[in-house]
C-alpha positions in Angstrom: 89.7 110.6 91.5 93.0 112.3 90.5 96.3 110.6 90.8 99.8 111.8 90.1 103.2 110.4 90.7 105.6 112.8 92.4 109.3 112.9 91.7 111.3 110.4 93.8 112.6 111.5 97.1 116.4 111.6 98.6 117.5 109.2 101.2 116.6 111.6 104.0 112.9 110.9 103.4 112.9 108.0 105.8 114.4 107.5 109.3 116.6 104.4 109.1 118.2 103.2 112.2 120.5 100.1 112.1 120.1 97.9 115.1 123.0 96.6 117.0 121.9 93.0 117.3 120.1 91.3 114.5 118.3 87.9 114.6 119.4 85.5 111.9 117.1 84.2 109.1 114.6 81.7 110.6 116.6 78.5 110.0 116.9 75.7 112.5 116.8 72.0 113.0 113.8 70.8 114.9 113.2 67.1 115.6 115.9 66.3 113.1 114.2 68.3 110.3 115.4 71.5 108.6 113.2 74.5 109.2 113.6 77.6 107.0 111.4 80.5 106.1 111.9 84.2 105.1 109.8 87.3 105.5 109.7 88.8 102.1 107.5 91.8 102.7 105.7 94.0 105.3 103.5 96.7 103.7 101.9 99.3 106.0 98.4 100.7 105.2 97.2 103.3 107.7 93.7 104.8 107.3 93.1 107.9 109.4 89.6 109.1 110.5 88.8 112.7 111.0 88.6 112.2 114.8 92.1 110.8 114.8 91.3 107.1 115.0 93.6 105.0 112.8 93.0 101.6 111.3 96.3 99.9 110.6 97.0 96.9 108.4 100.3 95.1 108.0 100.4 93.1 104.8 103.1 90.5 105.6 104.5 88.0 103.2 106.4 84.8 104.1 108.2 82.2 101.9 108.5 78.8 103.6 111.4 76.9 102.2 111.4 73.8 104.4 109.5 72.6 107.5 106.3 74.2 108.8 105.7 77.8 109.8 103.5 77.9 112.9 103.9 81.5 114.1 105.8 84.7 113.7 106.1 88.0 115.7 105.5 91.6 114.7 107.3 93.9 117.1 107.1 97.7 117.8 103.2 97.8 117.9 101.6 100.5 120.1 100.8 99.1 123.6 97.3 100.6 123.4 96.5 99.0 120.0 93.3 97.1 119.8 94.4 94.0 117.8 91.9 92.2 115.5 92.0 88.6 116.5 91.4 87.2 113.1 94.2 87.2 110.5 93.6 86.7 106.8 96.1 84.2 105.1 96.2 83.5 101.4 98.5 80.9 99.9 100.2 81.2 96.5 97.5 78.9 95.1 94.8 81.3 96.2 93.6 79.1 99.1 92.3 81.0 102.1 93.7 79.8 105.4 93.1 80.9 109.0 95.4 82.4 111.7 94.9 84.5 114.8 96.8 87.4 116.4 97.4 88.4 120.1 99.5 90.9 121.9 102.4 89.7 124.0 105.2 91.3 126.0 108.1 92.5 124.0 110.3 90.4 126.3 108.6 87.2 125.2 109.1 87.8 121.5 111.1 85.4 119.4 113.4 86.0 116.4 113.0 89.7 116.7 116.0 92.0 116.1 116.8 94.3 119.0 119.6 96.1 120.7 118.9 94.7 124.2 116.5 97.6 125.1 112.8 96.9 125.4 110.4 99.8 124.7 107.8 99.8 127.4 105.4 101.7 125.2 105.2 99.0 122.6 104.1 95.3 122.4 104.6 92.4 120.1 101.8 90.9 118.0 102.2 87.2 117.7 100.5 85.6 114.7 99.7 81.9 115.0 98.5 79.6 112.3 95.3 77.8 113.3 96.2 74.5 111.5 98.3 72.5 113.9 100.3 71.2 111.0 101.5 74.7 110.2 102.2 76.1 106.7 104.3 74.0 104.4 106.5 75.0 101.5 105.2 77.9 99.6 104.5 81.7 99.7 101.8 83.1 102.0 100.3 86.6 102.4 99.0 87.6 105.9 96.9 90.7 106.8 97.3 91.7 110.5 95.1 94.6 111.6 94.7 96.8 114.6 93.2 100.1 115.7 94.8 103.0 117.6 94.0 106.5 118.8 96.4 108.6 116.7 96.5 111.5 119.2 97.1 109.4 122.3 99.8 107.3 120.6 101.5 110.3 119.0 100.9 108.9 115.6 99.3 112.2 115.0 101.0 115.4 116.3 99.8 119.0 115.8 102.3 121.3 114.1 101.0 124.8 113.5 98.6 124.7 110.5 99.6 121.1 109.8 99.4 117.7 111.4 102.2 115.2 111.3 101.3 111.5 110.8 103.9 108.8 111.2 104.3 105.1 111.6 107.3 102.8 112.1 107.6 99.4 110.4 109.0 96.6 112.6 112.6 95.7 111.8 113.2 92.6 109.7 115.7 89.8 110.5 116.8 90.1 106.8 116.7 92.6 104.0 113.7 92.9 101.7 112.7 94.7 98.5 109.9 97.1 97.8 109.0 98.4 101.2 105.7 100.1 100.9 103.5 102.4 103.0 100.1 103.9 102.3 98.6 106.8 104.2 94.9 107.4 103.7 93.9 110.7 105.2 90.7 112.8 105.4 90.6 115.2 102.4 92.1 118.6 103.2 92.3 122.0 101.5 95.9 121.4 100.6 97.6 118.2 99.5 99.6 116.1 102.0 103.4 116.1 101.8 106.1 113.5 102.6 107.9 114.3 105.8 111.7 114.1 106.1 113.6 113.1 109.3 114.6 116.7 110.0 111.0 118.0 109.5 111.6 119.4 106.0 109.8 118.4 102.8 111.7 117.4 99.7 111.8 115.1 96.8 113.9 112.0 97.0 114.7 108.5 95.8 111.6 107.0 97.3 108.7 106.8 94.8 105.8 108.9 96.0 102.3 108.7 94.4 99.5 111.0 95.5 95.8 110.3 94.9 93.1 112.8 95.8 89.3 112.5 95.9 86.6 114.6 97.5 86.6 112.4 100.6 90.2 111.2 100.9 93.9 112.0 100.2 96.2 109.0 99.7 100.0 109.0 99.7 101.7 105.8 98.6 105.4 105.6 99.4 107.6 102.8 98.0 111.3 102.3 98.8 113.3 99.9 96.6 115.1 98.1 99.4 115.3 97.9 103.2 118.5 96.4 104.6 118.7 93.7 107.3 118.0 95.0 110.8 116.8 98.5 109.7 113.8 100.2 111.3 111.9 102.3 108.8 109.8 105.3 109.9 107.3 106.8 107.4 105.9 110.3 107.9 103.6 112.7 106.1 102.3 116.3 106.8 98.6 117.0 106.3 96.5 120.1 106.6 95.2 120.4 110.2 91.7 121.3 108.8 91.5 117.7 107.5 91.2 116.6 111.1 89.0 119.4 112.2 91.8 121.2 114.0 92.1 125.0 113.8 95.6 126.3 113.1 95.6 128.4 116.3 94.7 125.3 118.4 97.5 123.4 116.8 100.1 126.1 117.5 99.1 126.2 121.2 100.1 122.5 121.6 103.3 122.7 119.6 106.4 123.1 121.8 108.6 126.0 121.2 112.0 125.3 119.6 
């Protein structure tokens, strides 16, 4: 396997949209007790199959300061996603705990930043801790997984001799450091490239690491900080042949400018 770190990329690498209304940090008094927890990370790992199927994992980290964390919501998940019911949870002491996930209506979501508009093409994934006592003070790492059809959900879009792959991280109620996304793609004749908001390719302030093997190309993107209420869209361009798409087929489905 070969790996090389590309030069960092400019701010245009990622589509960042600040939302109008932002939910506060999860702090409240319940039954006379102080409840406080913070989401400290949400890494995206998307593994693309040659036929366009995508296995997605959100590696979500929470720090519980006071009270008990019983559940949290992940918004902006594709409506057609097949959600894995079992959620892995690991405490800071290495203990393995249990939780489960289910899709709910975006309107029923709690503590989710939004601008008053509900996207009918998405759902919210609610993660609930199995222990009725919840999670007490400490740091916890969750892995929430689901599968989607990349072509149907437009996570994959044909673009001439290339294919564009993109995913959006749900907005956070508060800022967090070291936002990370990993795209694992079928190996292609040419290496994949980071995609800018305007469709161009360039180098920027986001750290980009490329790893290539005979079976898979992997692009790891790391941004130092994501501000409170920002939605972060990651995108890459890959050779269409990696997905078994001929360049002339791709051009036929690409709208003219």
